[in-house]
N, C-alpha and C positions, 0 to 999 in steps of 0.2 A: 220310787214309790214309798210313801210314808207308811209306817206301821199304824194299824187301826186297833185302838184299845177301847172296847166297850166299857162304859162307866155305869155302875149300878148304885143308886141311892135308895135305900129302903129301910123301913123300920122293922121288917120281919125277915127271918132267915128263909122261910118258905118262898117268899118272892124272889130272893136272891138265887136260890136253887133253881127255881123255874126259869128265870132269865138266862142263867148259865146254860141250862139244858137247851134253850132255844138256839144258842149259838155254838153249841158243842162242836169242837173241831174246826171252827171257821176262823178263829184268831188265836195267836200265840199267847196273848195276855188278856186278862180281865182285871179292871180296876174296881174295887169295892170301896165306896165312901163310908167313912166312920166319922160321925159328927156328935159333939158332946152337948150342944145347946148353949155353949158359952163362946167359943171362938166363932161359931156360926149359930144362928137361931135353931136350926134343925136338930133333931135327936134321931139317931138311926140305930140299926143293929150294931152291936159292938161286943160280940162274943168270940174270941179267938179260937176256942176249942171246936166251934162248929166247922171250921175249915177242914178238919180231918174227915168230914163226911163227904167232901167232894171227891169225884172220881179221879181227879188229877190230870185231866186232859189239858186244860189251860193253866198257865202260870198265873199266880195271884199277886196283884199289886194292891196293897192296902193304903188308901189315901186318908191320912189322919188329919181331919179338920178339927183339931182339939187344942186347948190350951195346955201348956207344959207337957208335951208329948214324952219327954224324958221319963215321966213318972210311970208310964205304962208300956214303954217300948219293948221291954224284955218279953212280955207275953206275945207280942206280934212278931218279934224277930224269930221266934221258934217255929212259926207256922206259915209265914208268908215268904214269897220269893223276893219281893221288893216292898219297901215301906216308903211312902211319901209323907214328908212333914213340911209344914210351913215355917219358913225361917222367922216370920213375925211372931210365932207362937211360943218361942223359947229364948231364954238368955244363955242357954248352954249349948249353942250350936257346935262349937269346936269340940266339946266333949262327946256330943252325939256322933259327929263324923268319925272321931277316933274310935268310938265303940263299935261302929259298923265295920271297921277295918279288920276286926278279929272274928267276924261271923261270915257265914255263907249267904246270908240275906243281904241284898243290895239296898242302898239308900238313894232316894230321889229327893231333891230339894225344890220346894214350890215357892213361887214369889207372886204376891198380889201385884196388880197393875201399877200401883204407885210406889212400890218398893224399888229403890235404885238397884240396877244390875250390879253395881260395884259391891253391894253387900254380899253377893254370892260368888263373885269371881275367885276369891282365894280358895274356895272349897270345891269348885266345879271339877277340877281334874281328879278329885278323890271320890266322886260319887258316880252312880250309874247314869243319871240324867238330871237335867234341870227342867222343871215343869213351870211354864209361864201361864198364869191365869189370863183368860181372854174375856173375862166379865168383871164388872165392878162389884157385884154382890155375890160373894162366894157362899156356897152351901145350898144353892137352889138350882135344880135343872130347869132349863127353859129360859134362862136369862139371855138378854141380847148381847151379841158379840160386840166387843169394843176394838175397833181397828188399830188402836194405839199399840196393841200387842204385836202387830206385824213388824213395826220398827224395832221393837225389843228383840224379836227373833233375829232379825238381820244384824242388829248390833252384837248380840251374843255370839252368833255364828262367825262374825267378822273377828271379834276379839279372841274367841276360842274355837277355831274351826273343827276341832276334834270332839267337842262336847255334843252329847245327844240332847236335843231340845224337843220337848213335847208340849203341846198347847191344850189347855183344858178350859172349857166353857164357851157356850155359844157356837159350837161347831156343827155346821150343816154342810151340804155338798159345796155350796158357794164359798162360805168362809173357810172351809177345810182346804179348798183349792188355793185360796189366797195364802193360807198358812204354809202349804207345801211350797208354793212359789217363793215365799219369803225364806225358806230353808228349814222348816220344821221337819223333824225326823219321825214324829209320832203324833197322832191326833187322838185325843180322849173324847169319845162320842157318847153322849147320854140321851137326851130327849129326842134328838133327830132319829135315833135308832129305835128306841122303844115305842115312840108314838107313831111310827110309820105303818104299823100293822104287818110289817114283813121285815123283821130284823135281819134275817139271813140275806134277803135281797138287797137291803140297804148296805150291809157290809160289802157285798160284791160291788156296788156302785162306788163306795168310798175307796175301795182298792184300785179303782180305775183312775183316781186322781193323779 
């Protein structure tokens, strides 16, 4: 069974709190998207200190969809359990991977659909997971799933069987099942969860995949 990680994309902290309360205790992890309006068009909540207000039930994964994440990583490393960065957003990837080696916060590396898997292979054994994007247009919930990611999951799991692979973007019950069959270890679920009207019920259905 793949791990289910709800994704929250919001401009306000109050909405993030509300959504986390809806799924309190139902998942081990929650991913909160942080967008800067440059790497992706959206601009979201981006205040690390707010995380101290959470009750601490779920572990927090911060998905940084921002240019030059190395400039603000220190603030997030102090408050998040995991941080996701896009390898396309930085020219200091080796230094970032090294920096996380001396912290308790874990690093996840994200790749867009057209980024060669070879770009991440040297770093994969040193990070918590590889996040493969399943949509062409990053930064928006509700985008259509691109089935090309399924071959990327299979290829990555073949080359590095021990690596944890999570898929983000366009995940619903159908595409989620396809990802699990391809070998994905975790599914990042956004609009399919929050637009269902029954987030808790949808999590239960995803856990049956």
